[in-house]
C-alpha positions in Angstrom: -1.1 -10.5 2.6 -2.9 -10.9 6.0 -4.7 -14.2 5.1 -1.4 -15.7 3.8 0.4 -14.5 7.0 -2.4 -16.1 9.2 -2.2 -19.3 7.1 1.5 -19.5 7.6 1.0 -19.4 11.4 -1.3 -22.5 11.3 0.0 -26.0 11.9 1.3 -27.9 8.8 -1.7 -30.3 8.7 -4.2 -27.5 8.5 -2.1 -25.8 5.8 -2.0 -29.0 3.8 -5.8 -29.4 4.1 -6.3 -25.7 3.2 -4.0 -26.0 0.1 -5.7 -29.2 -1.1 -9.2 -27.8 -0.6 -8.2 -24.6 -2.4 -6.7 -26.4 -5.4 -9.7 -28.7 -5.7 -12.1 -25.9 -5.2 -10.4 -23.7 -7.8 -10.3 -26.5 -10.3 -14.0 -27.4 -9.7 -15.2 -23.8 -9.8 -13.3 -23.2 -13.0 -14.6 -26.4 -14.6 -18.2 -25.8 -13.4 -18.0 -22.2 -14.7 -16.9 -23.3 -18.1 -19.5 -26.1 -18.3 -22.3 -23.9 -17.0 -21.5 -21.2 -19.5 -21.3 -23.6 -22.4 -24.4 -25.5 -21.3 -26.4 -22.3 -20.7 -25.3 -20.8 -24.1 -26.1 -24.0 -25.9 -29.5 -24.3 -24.2 -30.4 -20.7 -25.0 -29.3 -21.1 -28.6 -31.3 -24.4 -28.9 -34.4 -22.9 -27.2 -34.3 -19.8 -29.5 -34.0 -22.0 -32.5 -36.8 -24.2 -31.3 -39.0 -21.1 -30.7 -38.1 -19.7 -34.1 -39.0 -23.1 -35.7 -42.4 -22.9 -34.0 -42.9 -19.3 -35.1 -42.0 -20.2 -38.7 -44.4 -23.2 -38.5 -47.3 -21.1 -37.2 -46.7 -18.4 -39.9 -46.5 -21.1 -42.5 -49.8 -22.6 -41.2 -51.6 -19.3 -41.3 -50.4 -18.5 -44.8 -51.2 -22.0 -46.0 -54.7 -21.7 -44.6 -55.1 -18.3 -46.2 -53.8 -19.6 -49.5 -56.3 -22.5 -49.5 -59.2 -20.1 -48.7 -57.9 -17.8 -51.4 -57.9 -20.6 -54.0 -61.4 -21.7 -52.9 -62.6 -18.0 -53.1 -61.2 -17.7 -56.7 -62.9 -21.0 -57.7 -66.1 -19.9 -56.1 -66.0 -16.5 -57.9 -65.4 -18.2 -61.2 -68.5 -20.5 -60.9 -70.9 -20.0 -63.8 -73.8 -19.6 -61.4 -72.1 -16.7 -59.6 -71.3 -15.0 -62.9 -74.8 -15.6 -64.1 -76.3 -14.3 -60.9 -74.2 -11.1 -60.9 -75.1 -10.6 -64.6 -78.7 -9.9 -63.6 -80.0 -6.5 -62.6 -80.4 -6.5 -58.8 -81.4 -2.9 -58.5 -85.1 -3.8 -57.6 -84.0 -5.9 -54.7 -84.6 -3.4 -51.9 -85.6 -5.7 -49.1 -84.2 -8.8 -47.4 -87.0 -11.1 -48.5 -86.4 -10.4 -52.1 -82.6 -10.8 -51.8 -82.9 -14.2 -50.2 -84.7 -15.6 -53.2 -81.8 -16.4 -55.5 -81.2 -19.3 -57.6 -80.5 -22.6 -55.9 -77.5 -23.1 -58.1 -75.8 -20.1 -56.2 -77.0 -21.0 -52.7 -75.8 -24.6 -52.8 -72.1 -23.8 -53.7 -72.0 -21.0 -51.1 -73.1 -23.3 -48.3 -70.6 -26.0 -49.4 -67.6 -23.7 -49.5 -68.6 -22.2 -46.1 -68.9 -25.5 -44.4 -65.8 -27.2 -45.9 -63.5 -24.2 -45.4 -64.5 -23.3 -41.8 -65.6 -19.8 -43.0 -68.0 -17.7 -41.0 -69.7 -16.2 -44.0 -69.6 -15.8 -47.9 -70.8 -12.7 -49.6 -71.8 -11.9 -53.2 -71.5 -8.2 -53.8 -72.7 -6.3 -56.8 -70.4 -4.0 -58.6 -72.2 -1.1 -56.9 -71.2 -2.4 -53.5 -74.5 -3.9 -52.4 -74.4 -7.2 -50.5 -77.0 -9.3 -52.5 -76.3 -12.7 -51.0 -75.0 -13.8 -47.6 -74.5 -17.5 -46.6 -74.9 -16.7 -42.9 -77.8 -14.3 -43.6 -76.5 -11.8 -41.0 -78.0 -8.4 -40.7 -75.4 -7.0 -43.1 -77.3 -8.6 -46.0 -78.5 -5.9 -48.3 -76.1 -3.3 -47.0 -74.5 -0.8 -49.4 -70.8 -1.2 -48.5 -69.7 2.0 -50.3 -72.3 4.3 -48.7 -73.8 2.5 -45.8 -72.8 2.1 -42.2 -70.2 -0.5 -43.1 -68.3 1.8 -45.5 -65.2 1.9 -43.2 -65.2 -1.8 -42.4 -62.5 -4.2 -43.5 -65.1 -5.8 -45.8 -65.7 -2.5 -47.6 -62.0 -1.8 -47.8 -61.1 -5.1 -49.3 -64.0 -4.9 -51.8 -62.8 -1.5 -53.0 -59.2 -2.8 -53.4 -60.2 -6.0 -55.3 -62.6 -4.2 -57.7 -60.0 -1.4 -58.3 -57.0 -3.7 -58.8 -59.1 -6.5 -60.3 -57.2 -9.0 -58.2 -58.0 -11.0 -55.0 -57.2 -9.0 -51.8 -56.9 -10.0 -48.2 -57.8 -7.5 -45.4 -56.1 -7.0 -42.1 -57.8 -8.4 -39.0 -60.3 -6.1 -37.4 -63.5 -6.0 -35.4 -66.6 -6.6 -37.7 -69.7 -5.3 -36.0 -72.4 -7.5 -37.8 -70.7 -10.8 -36.6 -69.5 -9.2 -33.3 -65.9 -10.5 -33.4 -62.5 -9.9 -35.0 -62.5 -11.1 -38.6 -60.5 -10.9 -41.9 -62.0 -10.9 -45.4 -60.8 -12.1 -48.8 -62.4 -10.4 -51.7 -62.2 -11.7 -55.3 -63.5 -9.7 -58.3 -66.0 -11.4 -60.7 -65.2 -10.6 -64.3 -66.9 -11.6 -67.5 -65.4 -10.7 -70.8 -63.2 -8.1 -69.1 -66.4 -6.6 -67.6 -66.5 -6.2 -63.8 -69.8 -7.7 -62.6 -69.1 -7.5 -58.8 -67.1 -9.5 -56.3 -67.3 -12.4 -53.9 -66.0 -12.2 -50.3 -65.3 -14.7 -47.6 -65.2 -13.9 -43.9 -62.8 -15.8 -41.6 -63.4 -15.1 -37.9 -60.3 -14.8 -35.6 -61.2 -18.1 -34.0 -60.5 -19.8 -37.3 -56.9 -18.6 -37.2 -56.5 -18.9 -33.5 -56.9 -22.6 -33.7 -53.6 -22.7 -35.6 -51.8 -20.5 -33.0 -53.3 -21.9 -29.8 -51.3 -25.1 -29.9 -48.7 -25.1 -27.1 -47.0 -28.3 -28.0 -43.3 -28.1 -27.3 -43.7 -24.9 -25.3 -43.6 -26.3 -21.8 -45.6 -25.0 -18.9 -45.3 -21.3 -19.6 -44.9 -21.1 -23.4 -47.5 -19.7 -25.7 -48.1 -18.2 -29.2 -49.3 -14.7 -29.2 -50.7 -12.7 -32.1 -50.8 -8.9 -32.2 -52.2 -6.1 -34.3 -51.8 -2.4 -34.0 -54.7 0.0 -33.9 -55.0 3.6 -32.6 -51.5 3.6 -31.0 -52.1 0.4 -29.1 -50.9 -3.2 -29.6 -53.9 -5.5 -29.4 -52.9 -9.0 -28.3 -54.5 -12.4 -28.7 -54.7 -15.3 -28.1 -53.5 -15.6 -24.5 -52.7 -18.7 -22.5 -52.0 -17.0 -19.2 -54.7 -14.2 -19.3 -58.4 -14.8 -20.1 -59.2 -12.8 -23.2 -61.7 -12.7 -26.1 -59.9 -11.9 -29.3 -57.7 -8.8 -29.3 -59.3 -7.0 -26.4 -56.0 -6.8 -24.4 -54.4 -3.4 -25.3 -50.9 -2.1 -24.5 -49.8 1.3 -25.5 -47.0 1.3 -28.1 -43.7 2.4 -26.6 -44.1 1.0 -23.1 -41.6 -1.5 -21.8 -44.3 -4.2 -22.0 -44.9 -6.8 -24.6 -41.5 -6.0 -26.2 -41.6 -9.0 -28.6 -45.1 -8.1 -29.9 -44.0 -4.5 -30.5 -40.9 -5.7 -32.3 -43.0 -8.0 -34.5 -45.5 -5.2 -35.3 -42.6 -3.1 -36.6 -42.0 -5.8 -39.3 -39.0 -7.3 -37.6 -38.1 -11.0 -37.5 -35.8 -12.1 -34.7 -35.4 -13.6 -31.2 -34.0 -12.6 -27.8 -34.8 -11.9 -24.2 -37.4 -9.3 -23.2 -40.4 -8.6 -21.0 -43.8 -9.8 -22.2 -47.3 -8.3 -21.6 -47.2 -9.6 -18.0 -43.8 -7.8 -17.4 -42.2 -11.2 -17.0 -38.8 -12.0 -18.5 -39.2 -14.3 -21.4 -37.2 -15.7 -24.3 -39.1 -15.2 -27.5 -39.0 -15.5 -31.3 -41.1 -13.0 -33.3 -42.2 -12.5 -36.9 -44.6 -10.5 -39.1 -47.4 -11.4 -41.6 -47.6 -8.3 -43.7 -50.7 -9.4 -45.6 -52.6 -9.5 -42.3 -50.6 -6.6 -40.7 -50.2 -9.0 -37.8 -47.3 -9.9 -35.6 -46.6 -13.5 -34.3 -44.7 -14.2 -31.1 -43.7 -17.6 -29.7 -42.3 -17.2 -26.2 -41.4 -19.1 -23.0 -40.6 -17.8 -19.5 -36.9 -17.4 -18.9 -37.2 -19.0 -15.5 -38.5 -22.2 -17.1 -35.9 -22.1 -19.8 -33.1 -21.9 -17.3 -34.6 -24.3 -14.8 -32.4 -27.2 -16.0 -29.3 -25.0 -15.6 -30.4 -24.0 -12.1 -31.1 -27.6 -11.2 -27.7 -28.7 -12.6 -26.1 -25.8 -10.6 -27.6 -27.0 -7.3 -26.5 -30.6 -8.0 -23.0 -29.3 -8.9 -22.8 -27.2 -5.7 -23.8 -30.2 -3.6 -21.2 -32.4 -5.5 -18.5 -29.7 -4.9 -19.3 -29.6 -1.2 -19.1 -33.4 -1.0 -15.8 -33.4 -2.9 -14.4 -30.6 -0.7 -15.3 -32.6 2.5 -13.8 -35.7 1.1 -10.7 -33.8 0.0 -10.4 -32.2 3.4 -10.7 -35.5 5.2 -8.1 -37.2 3.0 -5.8 -34.2 3.3 -6.2 -34.2 7.1 -5.3 -37.9 7.3 -2.4 -37.4 4.9 -1.2 -34.4 6.8 -1.3 -36.3 10.1 1.1 -38.9 8.7 3.5 -36.0 7.8 3.0 -33.8 10.9 2.9 -36.5 13.7 6.7 -37.1 13.5 7.2 -33.3 13.2 5.1 -32.7 16.3 7.2 -35.3 18.2 10.4 -33.6 16.9 9.0 -30.2 17.9 8.4 -31.4 21.4 12.0 -32.6 21.6 13.4 -29.4 20.3 11.3 -27.4 22.8 12.6 -29.5 25.7 16.1 -28.9 24.4 15.4 -25.1 24.0 14.1 -25.0 27.6 17.4 -26.3 28.9 17.1 -30.0 28.8 20.3 -30.8 26.9 19.6 -34.5 27.1 16.4 -34.3 25.0 16.6 -36.4 21.9 14.2 -37.5 19.1 13.3 -41.2 18.9 12.0 -41.1 15.3 13.4 -44.0 13.4 12.0 -43.6 9.9 14.2 -43.1 6.9 12.2 -40.4 5.2 12.9 -36.7 5.3 11.5 -36.4 8.8 13.6 -39.2 10.0 16.7 -37.6 8.5 15.7 -34.3 10.1 15.4 -36.0 13.5 18.8 -37.7 13.0 20.3 -34.3 12.2 18.7 -32.8 15.3 20.2 -35.5 17.5 23.6 -35.1 15.9 23.4 -31.3 16.3 22.4 -31.8 20.0 25.4 -34.0 20.6 27.7 -31.4 18.9 26.2 -28.6 20.8 26.6 -30.5 24.1 30.3 -31.0 23.3 30.7 -27.4 22.2 28.9 -26.1 25.3 31.2 -28.0 27.6 34.2 -26.7 25.7 32.8 -23.2 25.8 32.3 -23.5 29.6 35.8 -24.6 30.1 37.1 -21.7 27.9 34.8 -19.3 29.7 36.3 -20.2 33.0 39.8 -19.7 31.6 38.7 -16.5 30.0 37.2 -15.2 33.3 40.4 -15.9 35.1 42.4 -14.2 32.3 39.9 -11.3 32.4 40.4 -10.9 36.1 44.1 -10.8 35.7 43.8 -8.3 32.8 41.4 -6.1 34.7 43.8 -6.0 37.6 46.6 -5.0 35.3 44.4 -2.4 33.6 43.6 -0.9 37.0 47.3 -0.8 37.8 48.2 0.8 34.5 45.4 3.3 34.9 46.7 4.4 38.3 50.2 4.5 36.8 49.0 6.6 33.8 47.0 8.9 36.0 50.0 9.5 38.2 52.2 10.0 35.2 49.7 12.4 33.7 49.7 14.4 36.9 53.5 14.3 37.0 53.6 15.6 33.4 51.2 18.5 34.4 53.3 19.2 37.5 56.5 19.0 35.5 55.1 21.4 32.9 54.1 23.8 35.7 57.4 23.4 37.6 59.5 23.7 34.5 57.7 26.8 33.3 57.7 28.3 36.8 61.2 27.4 37.8 62.8 28.3 34.5 61.4 31.8 34.7 63.7 32.6 37.7 67.0 32.2 35.8 65.4 34.1 32.9 64.5 37.0 35.2 68.1 36.9 36.6 69.5 36.9 33.1 67.3 39.8 32.1 68.3 41.7 35.3 72.0 41.1 34.8 71.7 42.2 31.2 70.4 45.5 32.4 73.2 45.7 34.9 75.6 45.0 32.1 74.1 48.0 30.2 74.7 50.3 33.1 78.3 48.9 33.5 78.8 49.4 29.8 77.9 53.1 30.2 80.4 53.4 33.0 83.1 51.8 30.9 82.2 54.2 28.1 82.7 57.2 30.3 86.0 55.9 31.6 87.2 55.3 28.1 86.4 58.9 27.2 88.9 60.0 30.0 91.7 58.0 28.6 91.2 58.4 24.9 94.3 60.6 24.7 96.4 57.8 26.2 95.2 55.2 23.7 96.4 54.8 20.1 94.1 55.3 17.2 93.8 51.6 16.6 93.1 50.7 20.2 90.6 53.5 20.4 88.6 52.4 17.4 88.6 48.8 18.7 87.4 50.0 22.1 84.6 52.1 20.5 83.5 49.2 18.3 83.3 46.8 21.2 81.5 49.3 23.5 79.1 50.8 21.0 78.4 47.9 18.6 79.3 44.4 19.4 78.5 44.4 23.2 75.1 46.2 22.7 74.3 43.8 19.8 75.1 40.7 21.9 73.0 42.1 24.8 70.1 42.7 22.4 70.3 39.1 21.2 70.3 38.0 24.9 67.3 40.1 25.7 65.3 38.9 22.6 66.1 35.3 23.4 65.1 35.8 27.0 61.8 37.4 26.1 61.1 34.7 23.6 61.9 32.0 26.2 59.6 33.9 28.6 56.7 33.9 26.2 57.2 30.2 25.5 57.3 29.3 29.2 54.2 31.5 29.7 52.4 29.6 26.9 53.4 26.2 28.4 52.2 27.4 31.8 48.9 28.6 30.3 48.4 25.2 28.5 49.1 23.4 31.8 46.5 25.5 33.6 43.9 25.1 30.9 44.2 21.3 31.2 43.5 21.5 34.9 40.8 24.1 34.8 37.5 23.3 36.6 34.6 23.8 34.2 31.7 26.0 35.4 28.7 25.4 33.1 26.2 28.1 32.5 23.7 29.2 29.8 25.7 30.8 27.0 24.2 32.4 23.9 26.6 31.2 21.3 25.5 33.9 18.8 26.0 36.7 21.2 29.4 35.3 22.2 30.5 35.1 18.5 29.2 38.7 17.9 31.4 39.9 20.7 34.5 38.1 19.4 33.8 39.4 15.9 33.4 43.0 17.3 36.9 42.7 18.9 38.3 41.7 15.5 36.4 44.4 13.5 39.6 46.2 12.4 41.1 43.0 11.0 37.8 42.0 9.3 37.6 45.4 7.6 41.3 45.3 6.5 40.8 41.9 4.9 37.5 42.9 3.3 35.9 39.8 5.0 32.2 38.8 4.7 31.0 37.0 7.8 28.1 34.5 7.7 26.7 33.7 11.1 24.3 30.7 11.3 21.4 30.1 13.6 23.6 29.5 16.7 21.8 28.2 19.8 22.0 28.8 23.5 24.0 26.0 25.1 25.0 25.0 28.6 28.8 25.3 28.9 31.7 27.2 30.5 31.7 30.7 29.1 35.4 31.4 29.4 36.3 28.1 27.8 33.9 28.9 24.9 35.4 32.3 24.5 38.9 30.8 24.2 37.8 28.1 21.8 35.8 30.4 19.5 38.3 33.2 19.8 41.2 31.1 18.7 39.3 29.5 15.8 37.9 32.8 14.5 41.2 34.6 15.1 43.2 31.9 13.2 40.7 32.0 10.4 41.1 35.8 10.0 44.9 35.8 10.4 45.4 33.2 7.7 43.2 34.8 5.1 44.7 35.2 1.6 45.5 38.9 1.2 45.0 38.6 -2.6 41.2 38.0 -2.4 38.2 39.1 -0.2 37.8 37.0 2.8 34.8 34.8 3.6 34.1 33.4 7.1 31.2 31.1 8.0 30.2 30.0 11.5 27.6 27.3 11.7 26.2 24.8 14.3 24.2 21.6 14.4 22.5 20.4 17.6 22.1 16.6 18.3 20.8 14.7 21.3 24.3 14.1 22.6 25.9 17.5 22.0 26.6 20.3 19.6 28.8 20.6 16.5 30.3 24.0 15.7 32.2 24.6 12.5 34.3 27.6 11.4 35.0 27.8 7.6 37.3 30.3 5.8 38.6 30.7 2.3 42.1 31.5 3.5 45.5 30.1 2.6 44.7 26.5 3.7 47.1 24.0 5.1 49.6 22.0 3.0 49.3 18.2 3.1 52.7 17.7 4.8 51.7 20.1 7.6 48.3 18.6 8.5 49.8 16.1 11.0 51.5 19.0 13.0 48.5 21.4 13.1 47.8 20.8 16.9 51.5 20.7 18.0 52.6 23.6 20.2 54.6 26.4 18.7 53.7 25.3 15.1 52.7 28.0 12.6 53.3 26.2 9.4 55.0 27.8 6.5 53.3 31.2 6.9 55.9 32.8 9.1 54.7 36.3 8.2 51.7 35.8 10.4 52.0 37.0 14.0 51.5 34.5 16.9 53.2 31.9 19.0 51.6 28.8 17.3 49.7 27.9 20.5 46.1 28.7 19.5 45.0 25.3 18.1 46.9 23.5 20.9 44.8 25.6 23.4 41.6 24.7 21.6 42.4 21.0 21.5 43.2 21.0 25.2 40.0 22.8 26.1 37.9 20.5 23.9 39.4 17.4 25.3 38.9 18.6 28.8 35.1 18.4 28.0 35.4 14.9 26.4 34.8 16.6 23.1 36.7 16.4 19.8 38.2 18.7 17.2 38.9 17.9 13.5 39.5 19.8 10.3 39.5 19.7 6.5 41.7 21.9 4.5 43.1 22.4 1.1 46.0 24.7 0.2 45.1 28.0 -1.4 41.3 27.2 -0.9 40.5 27.3 2.7 39.9 25.4 5.9 37.0 24.1 8.1 37.6 23.4 11.8 34.8 21.4 13.5 34.4 21.1 17.2 32.1 18.7 19.0 31.1 19.5 22.6 29.0 17.1 24.6 25.9 18.4 26.3 26.6 19.7 29.8 24.1 19.4 32.7 22.1 22.4 33.7 23.6 24.4 36.6 20.5 23.8 38.8 20.6 20.1 38.1 24.3 20.0 38.9 23.6 21.7 42.2 20.8 19.2 42.9 23.1 16.3 42.3 
């Protein structure tokens, strides 16, 4: 997200260049990636097939050469002279001089076959394993193969196999001490009339086969053909193009991570792939196995040389991509300038306009989108100028009207303040002045009681002079009707006195000067609940007191607010169920909210609007009180710029919520 956000902050011309370069680069990279992969895969497949073809060709060449030699060996062994020679008894030939004197008919063919076939030597071996003739006349002539020092040689082995199986046999390649180099042997039994007379054997030195393998035609600078044989837990490798070696004298232990293709070939596998060669260099190779020689053949080429065309093509492509990117960037920049130049001019005009020059206009005259945008800007500027002038005119008129209105508000405020004071004074005067006639009425009622007693005594003195009817009427008036009327007067006077006292108290509460101090709201509620312990016990009420804080407020005001709320909650509990009372608070930055919840009788819907009126007790007239508690609370809360609200449901309960703004600390108030 950050790169996109930074890109969005760049000028449009740079964003156009960036987008074009990104699109071209993405397309080129994707195309190059697909081409490279296809090209690389195709080249590897072709190279492996090429190496496999060379491998097959080399194996075919060796087998063809061996087959030719085998045919010549069979022809040689079937020559009459060879059969005739082996038919003689050679047991008396116990020295080299005697052995060399054999019939010219045998020596001539031996030399011819040796020279024409590129063989190192040709042997005639008796059926007892004695070498009776040798074309090269090495020091193995006259040796007893079955019991002598060469009994474990490849020549002895292949002689035993051919005479036992009565078929031509080919040996594996191994070091032959008489000739001093690696060789292989082909032994052919000589049979006359189903009788084994002996065998002929031909020796082919490694160099004879190496000539077939040493050709590096089609293998580039690093390719070569490698042969390998396995002896004594080691892979013996030859010939080598990159390392000077004589025969199979380079040894690598089987199992090491070297010469992987040779080791795969010596396991009898035929295949191709990537691996490390005897130099520990990555190569691509094709390998095969010649079982009759127990020899592996590997045709390989360094991977670096194989992939060199791909690398070269990659460098050219990177250079081409860079050139295309630069060209695309230049074209994109020039194209972007044709788009952004008018936008830059329009931006300059809008900035001048934004800086307060309301006369700034764009002079772009083109008909494209930018020209349309400039025309729209000019039209907008004209409209704004007109609207601005209109707004200024209306603002002046509004300021004048506001000044007049403010003056009227100030006058009304003074008038309302005076009226409010008059109402407070009136309430005080009314409640105070009306109490004097009430006191007089109460006093005169007492005087009437005394006078009534005097009249009662006088009547007792004249009872004899009055008739029975008059006497009864007099007694009824003096003892019943007049006292009953006086009782009504006293009750009404006391009720009026209580009401005037409540009005006077309400008036005083509204004019009370608040004295803030630190008040522990929990302790205050505990004291109020303690004073109501009798009522709480009678109503079987459970009280839940929340985590109430210490607040800065007027203690007396808080006592009256909480006392009235808690008292009302307990008075209006339903006597038919156990009471529940919960007092909670919530502190905010601007004040504290206190809620008192009960499960009492609740308030009917038609009574909710009259809850805070004075002398209102709702429909529950069986509850003691004057109906002034909530009016007191509302007056005390409003005196602090607070608020009171409630939620109630009939026969379920009520919740009264008081919000009190935070008061300044006493010491801060003193500092101010």
